[in-house]
C-alpha positions in Angstrom: 53.3 -15.1 -29.7 50.5 -17.6 -28.9 47.0 -16.6 -29.7 44.2 -16.8 -27.1 41.5 -19.6 -28.1 38.2 -19.6 -26.3 37.0 -23.3 -26.6 33.4 -22.1 -25.9 33.3 -19.4 -28.6 30.5 -21.1 -30.6 28.4 -21.5 -27.5 28.8 -17.7 -26.8 27.8 -17.0 -30.3 24.8 -19.1 -30.0 23.9 -17.5 -26.8 24.4 -14.0 -28.3 22.2 -15.0 -31.2 19.5 -16.4 -28.9 19.6 -13.1 -27.0 19.1 -11.1 -30.1 16.3 -13.4 -30.9 14.7 -12.7 -27.6 15.1 -8.9 -28.2 13.1 -9.2 -31.4 10.5 -11.1 -29.6 10.2 -8.4 -27.0 10.1 -5.7 -29.6 7.3 -7.4 -31.6 5.4 -7.9 -28.2 5.9 -4.2 -27.3 4.9 -3.1 -30.7 1.7 -5.0 -30.6 1.0 -3.5 -27.1 1.6 -0.1 -28.6 -0.8 -0.8 -31.4 -3.5 -1.9 -28.9 -3.0 1.2 -26.7 -3.3 3.4 -29.8 -6.4 1.6 -31.1 -8.0 2.1 -27.5 -7.0 5.7 -27.6 -8.5 6.2 -31.0 -11.8 4.5 -29.8 -11.9 6.7 -26.7 -11.3 9.8 -28.9 -14.1 8.8 -31.3 -16.5 8.2 -28.3 -15.8 11.5 -26.9 -16.2 13.2 -30.2 -19.5 11.6 -30.6 -20.7 12.5 -27.1 -19.7 15.9 -27.7 -21.5 16.0 -31.1 -24.6 14.5 -29.4 -24.5 17.2 -26.8 -23.9 20.1 -29.1 -26.2 19.1 -32.0 -28.9 16.7 -31.2 -30.2 17.8 -27.7 -31.8 21.0 -28.7 -35.1 21.5 -30.5 -37.0 18.4 -31.7 -35.4 15.3 -30.2 -35.0 12.5 -32.5 -35.6 9.3 -30.3 -34.5 7.0 -33.0 -31.1 8.9 -33.4 -30.6 8.8 -29.5 -31.5 5.0 -29.5 -28.8 4.6 -32.4 -26.3 6.6 -30.6 -27.0 4.6 -27.4 -26.3 1.3 -29.3 -23.1 2.8 -30.9 -21.9 3.9 -27.4 -22.6 0.4 -26.0 -20.9 -1.3 -29.0 -17.8 1.0 -28.4 -17.8 0.1 -24.8 -17.8 -3.5 -25.6 -15.0 -3.0 -28.2 -13.1 -1.1 -25.6 -13.6 -3.8 -23.0 -12.3 -6.3 -25.6 -9.3 -4.3 -26.4 -8.4 -3.8 -22.6 -8.7 -7.7 -22.3 -6.4 -8.1 -25.3 -3.9 -5.6 -23.8 -3.8 -7.7 -20.5 -3.0 -10.8 -22.4 -0.5 -8.8 -24.6 1.0 -7.4 -21.3 1.7 -11.0 -20.1 3.4 -11.8 -23.4 5.5 -8.8 -22.9 6.4 -9.8 -19.5 7.3 -13.2 -20.5 9.5 -11.8 -23.3 11.2 -9.5 -20.9 11.9 -12.6 -18.6 13.3 -14.8 -21.4 15.5 -11.8 -22.6 16.8 -11.5 -19.1 17.6 -15.2 -19.0 19.4 -14.9 -22.3 21.3 -12.0 -21.3 22.3 -13.7 -18.2 23.5 -16.8 -20.1 25.5 -14.7 -22.5 27.1 -12.7 -19.7 28.1 -15.7 -17.7 30.0 -17.0 -20.8 31.6 -13.8 -21.5 32.7 -13.5 -17.9 34.3 -17.0 -18.4 36.0 -16.0 -21.4 37.5 -13.0 -19.8 38.8 -15.1 -16.9 40.2 -17.6 -19.1 41.9 -14.7 -21.3 43.3 -13.3 -17.9 44.7 -16.8 -16.9 46.1 -17.3 -20.5 47.8 -14.0 -20.4 49.3 -14.4 -17.0 50.5 -18.0 -18.0 52.1 -16.4 -21.2 53.7 -13.7 -19.2 55.0 -16.1 -16.6 56.5 -18.3 -19.4 58.2 -15.2 -21.2 59.7 -14.3 -17.8 61.0 -17.9 -17.3 62.5 -17.8 -20.8 64.1 -14.4 -20.0 65.5 -15.8 -16.7 66.9 -18.8 -18.7 68.5 -16.5 -21.3 70.0 -14.4 -18.5 71.3 -17.3 -16.6 73.0 -18.7 -19.7 74.6 -15.4 -20.6 75.9 -15.0 -17.0 77.2 -18.6 -17.2 79.0 -17.9 -20.4 80.6 -14.7 -19.1 81.5 -16.4 -15.8 83.0 -19.4 -17.9 84.9 -16.9 -20.2 86.4 -15.1 -17.2 87.4 -18.3 -15.2 88.8 -19.6 -18.7 90.9 -16.2 -19.3 92.0 -16.3 -15.5 93.2 -19.9 -15.9 94.8 -19.1 -19.2 96.9 -16.1 -17.8 98.0 -18.0 -14.6 
């Protein structure tokens, strides 16, 4: 029996490879975004802990103005760092969005070729089936002709 050969198999493999590469790129972009989110959360937790410590331990009794000024500088520095992280997260989100778009395009290209392969395989199978039926029909006709020839030859010889 004949074997189905998809002439664009190498293109399909290339597109599948490209889609996997886009998946890796998306995963890296998402991992970086997760890292930034965790860094921002850690920064926020640190600022909250510092504020809680300040309220609990340094606002009673004699007030150390130098410590309050240092705490304020720390808070402002952490806010700037937080703003920087948020800006980096916005840039990273654009990278994630672009990676998702590229992955969707790669998947679409692969799916188009897979659909083409499926349609060609279906047409090929239909054609093979049609040829097999034609061959069976031909064999049946030959057998019928032989049987008919043998009967007419036998009837002619007995007459």
